[in-house]
N, C-alpha and C positions, 0 to 999 in steps of 0.2 A: 546551554553555556551562558547565555546572556542574562539569565534570571536566577540561576542557582545561588545559594549562599556561598560566599567565597571561603568560609571556614569549614562548613560541614558538607558542602556539595549537595545539599538538599534543596528540593523545589519548594516554593511557597505552599503553605497548606491549602490555600484557595485553589491553586492549580492542581494539586493532588486530588482534591475533591471533584474537580471537573473531569479529570482523567478517570476517576472511579465511576462517575456517572456514565461514562461512555461504555463501560463494561467490556473492555478490550480483551480479546482472547489471546493476542500475540502482538508483541512490539519488536521491531527490528532496530538494532543498534550496533555500531554507529551507522548512520545512513549517509547516502550521497557518495559521489565519486571520490571524495577526499580520502575515504577509508583505504584506498590503494596507494596512498602517498603518506600514510601515517604509521608510526611505530606504536603498537598497542601498549608497550611497557611505559610510555609516557603518561598513561592514564591509570597507573596504580602507584601506591606509595612504596618506597623502599626498593625500587627495581635494581637488580644487580647491574654493576658496572656504571651506574650513574654517579657522577662526581658530586653533584648537588642533589640532595635527597628530596628537595621540593620538586613537584611535577613541573616539567619545562613547558613553555609555550610552544605550540606547534604552528608552523607557517604553512598555509595551504593556498590553493588557487583562489579561495574565497576570503582569505584574510587570516587572522590569528585565532587559534583555539586555545582557551585557557587550560583545558583538561581538568577543571574543577569537578566536572560531572563525568566520572570515570566508570570503570566496569563495576566496582563494588557498589557505587552509588546507584547505577542503573539497575543492577540485579536486586538490590534492596528495594528499589521502587517497584520492580516487577513482582517481587514477593508481596509487597504491600497491596498491590492492585490485583493479586491473584491472576497474573497473566504470564503466558509462556514467553521467554525471551528468545529471540533469533539474533545470533551474533555473526557479524561479517568479518572475515579475515582478509588481510592484504594478499592479493594474488600477483600484483604487478611486479613485485620484487622477484618472483620466480621466473620472470621473463627477461631479467636483466643479466648481462654478463658479469656485472660487478654488484656488490651489495648495494641495496637501496637505503632504506631508513631502518636498518635492523639494529638489534641491541649490540652494544659495543663488544660483548664477549663472544659473539658469533662471528667468526672470521671467514668461514667458507662462503664463496660467492654464489649468487643466483639460486638455483632450485633447492639445493640442500639446505641453505640457510633459511629460505622462505618456509620450507616444509617443517623444519625444526622450530621455527619461530611460531608458526601456527599451532604446532603440537604443544608448545609451551603455554600458549593461551588456553588451550583445552585443559592442560594440567592445572593451571591457575584456577579455572572455573570448576572443574569436575573431578579432579583426583583427590584422594584422601590425604590429609596431612599425615606425616609419618608413615607413608605407604611404601611400596616397594618398586616404584618406577626407577628407571636409570637416574642417577643423581642429577644429571643435567636438566631433567624434567621434574623430578620430585621436588627440587628446591623451590619451584614456582608454587606448588601446592602448599608447601610449608610457609612460603611468604604470605600466601592468602590468610593462613591461620594467624600469623604474626600481625597481619593487618586487621585482625578482629573478627574474621569469619572462619571458624574451625571446620564446620561441616561443609561439604562441597555445595556449590550453587546448583549443580545438576542441570546444566543447559543442554537441552535436547537438540535444538535446531541450529545448524551452522551453514553459512553461505561462504563460498570461496569467491572472493572478488565481487565487484559491483560494476555493472555497465562496462564490461570489458571492451566493448566497441569503442570506447573513448581512448584506448591506448593500444589494444592488441594489433590493429592494422599497422601501426607505426613500428611495433616491436617484432612483428612476425619475421623480419629479416634475420633476427638472431637465430632462427632455425637453421640458417646456413644453406637454404635451398629455396628455389622458386617453384618447386614441384608441390602441388596442393597435398598430395599424399604424405610427403615428408613433413610439410608444415602441420598437417593434421596430427601426425604421429607425435611431433614435438609438443604440440599443445596438449594432446591426450596424456602424454607421459607426465606433464607438469600437474595437471588436475589430479591424476591418479596418485602421484607421489605425495601430494599434499593431503589428499583424503586419507590415504593409507597411514601417513604419519599421525594424523589426528585420531584415527580409529585405533591405533596402537595404544593411545592413552585411554580412550573410552570407546569400545566397540559398539555401544548402543546409540551413538549420535546419528542424526539424520542430516545428510549433506545435500546442499543445493549448489547449482552452478548455472550461469547464464546460458540460455539457448540462442541468444542473438549476440554475436561478438563481432559484427561488422565485416565479416568475410563469408559471404553467402556460399562461395564455392567450397568452403571447408565444412559448412554446417552438417550436411548429411554424412560426411566422412567421420565427423566427431560424434554426433549424437547417436549414430547407429553402431558405433564401435562397442563390442562386448565389454572391453575393459572400462570404458567410460560409463556404460550403463551399470556396470557392477559397482563403480565407485560413487556415482551420483544418484541419489534417490529421487530428487525432483529437479527439473529444469526450470529456471527462473525467467520470467518475462516481466516487462514493464508496460503498462497500458495507460497512455495519455492521449487526449485529443480534446479540443483541436490543437492546442499547444503551440506557442511561439508563432502565432498567426502572422504571416507576411503578406499574403495576397488572397483576394476573393475573386472568383470567376463565376460568370453566368454563361454557360456554354464555353466558347473559346474566348470570350471577351472579359478582360479584367475590369472589375468595378471598384469604386472607391467606397469604403465602408461608411465614411461620413456622409455620403450622398444617399444612403439607404435608410428607409424608415426603420425604427427600432423593431417593429413586428417582423420585417423581412429578415433582419439579422438574428432575431430571437430564434426563429425556426431553423435557420442554418446552423446555429450553435448548439441547440438543445437536443438535436438528433444524434449527438455523439458525446462521449465515446461510446462505442458499441457497434455491432454489426446486426443488421436487420434480416430476419428470415421469417417469411410469412407473418409479417406485422409484429413479430416478437423481437426484442433486442437480446442479442447474445454478447458476451464479453469479447470473444475472439472467434474468427472463422475456423472451420474445421481443417483448413489447409495450413494452419500454424504448425511449424515443424514438430513441436513436441506433441501436439494433439494428433497430428497425422501419423506419427510413429508409435502411437499408443501409450505415450508416457503421461503421467499426471504432472501438472505444472504448479508452480508456486508464483503467484503474482506479487512480487516483493515490492513493487511500487505501482500504485494506481491512483488516478485522480482526473478530474476535469480541470484542464489548465487553459485559461483564456487570455494568456498574455498576447499582446500585439494590438493591431488596430481594430479593437472590438467595435467601435462606433457607438456603442450603447453607453451614454454618459451617466445614466441613472444607476446609482449603486445598488438599488433594489433589483433592477433587471440583471445586473452582473451577478449578484448574489444568488438569485434564483436560477440563472443559467448554470451556475456551479452546483446548486442543489440537485437539479434535474439530471445534469450530466453525471454526477456521482451516483444517483439512484439508477441511471441507465446501467452503469457498470455493475452495481450490486445485483440488479435483476439478471444481467447476463451471467454473472458468476453463480448465482443461485441456480439458474437453469443448467449450467454446466458443472454443477457441484460434484458430479461423478468423476470429473476429470481435472478440476481445479482443486488442489489439495489444501491450499492456504493462501491468504492474501493479506497484505499490510498496506493501509492507505498512506500515501505520501502527502503532506508531512504531518507530524503529530502536533508539535509545538513550534511556533515560529514567531519571528519579530518583523519580517518584511514580506515574505511571500504570502499573499492573501489566501492561498489554497490551504495553508496550515489549518488543521482541525481546530486548534485553539490559538488565537492570536494574542500576543503579549506585547504591551507597550514597554519597551526596554527602559524608558525613563520613569515608569511608574505613575504617569499622570492619569492613566485610565485603567480600570480593572480589565483583566483578561476576558475575552468573549469567544464564543463558538462561531466559527465561520459556518456558512451554509452547508458546506460539505461535511464539516464536523458534526453538525446537528443531524444530518441524514445518516452518517456512519454510526453515530451513537444510538440513534433511534432504532436502526435496523439491528444493531448488535444486541440491544436490550430486548427488542420485541420481534422474535422470529422463531420458527419451528425448525426441527431437525429434518423433517421430510417435506418434499414438495408435492403438491397435489395438482391434478389436471385441472385446467381452466378452459372453458369453452364459451365463446361469444355467440349469443343467439340473435343478435341484430347487427346491422352494419356498423362498423366503427367509424365515428367521425374522424376526419383526417384533413390535413392541409397540404396543398401542393407547394413544394419549394424546390428550387432548381439551382442552388448555390453550391459551389465547390470551395473548400477552405484549404489553403496551402500553408502548412506550418511544419510541425514535426511529422511530415508525411502529407499526403493529399487525402482529404476526407470529404465524402459526400454522404449527407444524411439520407435517410429513407425518403422516397418520393413515390406516392404521397406519404406523409409522416403522420402516423396515428396520434390522436390527442391523448388517448388513455392506454396505459400498459399496466396489467395486473398480474401479480404472482401471488400464489397462495401457498402457505406453509403451515405445518401443524406439529404440535407435540401431543402427548397422550391426552392432555386435558384442555388444550388451547388451540384455536384456529387463528391464523393471522392472514390478513389481506394487505399486500404491499402495492400501492397504487401511485403511478406517475401521471400527472395531469398537465399536458404540454400546452394547452390553449393559452394564447397570449392574453386574451381579455375576457373570455367567457367561462363562467362557472359551469360545471357539468354535474348532472345527477346520474348516478349509475346505480342500477338495481342488481344486487347479487343474490342469487339463489343458493343458500347454504343448507337447504333442507336435508341433504344427504348426511349431514352431521348434526344439525341443530333443527329438529322438526318441532317448532313451536315458537313461543315468544320469549324474548330475552333482551338484554341491553348490551350494546357493544361499546367498548372504549375506543375512542378515535383520537389520533394524534396527527396534526397537520404541521408540516414545515412549510411556511408561507411567507410572503413579503410582510415586513412590518408596516402597519398603518401609520398615518401621520401622528396619531395620538399615542403611539408607543415607540418613541425613538430609542435607538440603541446607544451604546457608550461611544460609538465611533460611526462615521458616515458609512463605513464598510460593514458595520454590524447591522445588516439590513434584512436579515431573515430571523424569524422567530419560530418557536415550537408552541403550538396551541393545543390544549386538550379539550375534547368535547365528548358527547355521548350520542349514540344513535339507537333507536329501537329496532329490534329484530321481531318482525311480526309474521307469523305463519311460515317460519323458515326463510324469510327474505329480509335483507337489510338494504335500505336506500341510503346512499352516500351522497352528500353534497360536497363536491370537490371544488375548492377555490381555483380560480385561474392561476397558472404558474405555481403548482404546489406538488408536494410529495406527502402521501398519507399512509399511515399504518393503522389498521383496524384490528382490534383484539377481542375475540369472542370465546367464552367458556364453552367447552364441549361437554354435554351431560354424559355421565358414565353409561356404558352399555348395559342393558338389562340382563 
């Protein structure tokens, strides 16, 4: 919104090139909690019932949205980037007794209006122009054609609502009962009704819905319901840590971050997000409701978020904590790839939150740059295999003892002892990839990896390090403190020795000879 061209709605070429480098498989739009307080028709031209044909400005909890970057602009960008779009529809309106922010021509209150409004968006994106849908829906597909896009956009992935825990507990009283079973039925009926209305337009769509909606007593009643399971393909979760840091504890004693050496804080923060199991980091524990009930999940927001009293004033330390935290989640999701169906990093482009993959100066004084988490996400997306290989450590792992608890968006305790090195191996038919996190605060590590099961001989490996910027390589901004460096390493006798910088994330790429 802040950087698009006000006439065309297009992003600057330089930004599109950076997005293309990231090789992103899927982008969610719109993001954030405001989607449940917005009317999607404000983001297309010529919407029915609008008195002024220019797109209106939307007022949200975060401020004003110009709507210059709407659905057609987003879907055109997704097509340019060859990425799958994931579109989120308003769910909050379905919980209201009176219409929320629906289109003027829809007069029915609550659920019926919300379901039809979501179906109209599916029609705008996916239905054929001059097709045979009911006229109240077909006109939206015809409008898309008049707006310049005759063939359907063909959006496969759809999410109903976002972070429903921000409003569902407040609105559950609209169910008319304090009985959890009645409340669960009320919620299920709304999810199923919206999903059914959307699938009446396009039966092939994939539907997502939150698995955490702020009412733990309802969770098993909802997610195990056959109707809900039939309507929802993937349950969505958000993975953040440490996030909104408010307090630090050692045992039962609260400590002041500013009084702690950077090294102590470093190990407390880089052990998360993630859950450690036998020295390996996982994205989420097996008792997560969706995993526990056998469903595959969609991680529709994930990132390392270090807001709060970090205590580490050096931007390079903060950037690399972000890089390693993001890699932790990627390693965890790779290891749980049989159960995590898709994931989208939060945020992609931003002007203020430093976790955005690409940070843009809204005033144009500095060029855009990749954050540390954006470098890691882009590197892993570009360089990874489709299959995960077994990895076995043959010598004791160096580790550090740390005893800090972090209170923010939840209470988090990193592994203790915390291993310095974590390695995941993936492959394609012709390429082997080693993904390595090196958590040591100050010591480089040499790791020797035996790859002779796949590469029995001599070769050369491509090596990519996300590492702190040195003094002689300043970035465009003080927070542009991580860089991507390319190197090579010899493979001798089926073994590659890797020199891992302190506080780094590394990906190694090796060609696999064809089988005889």
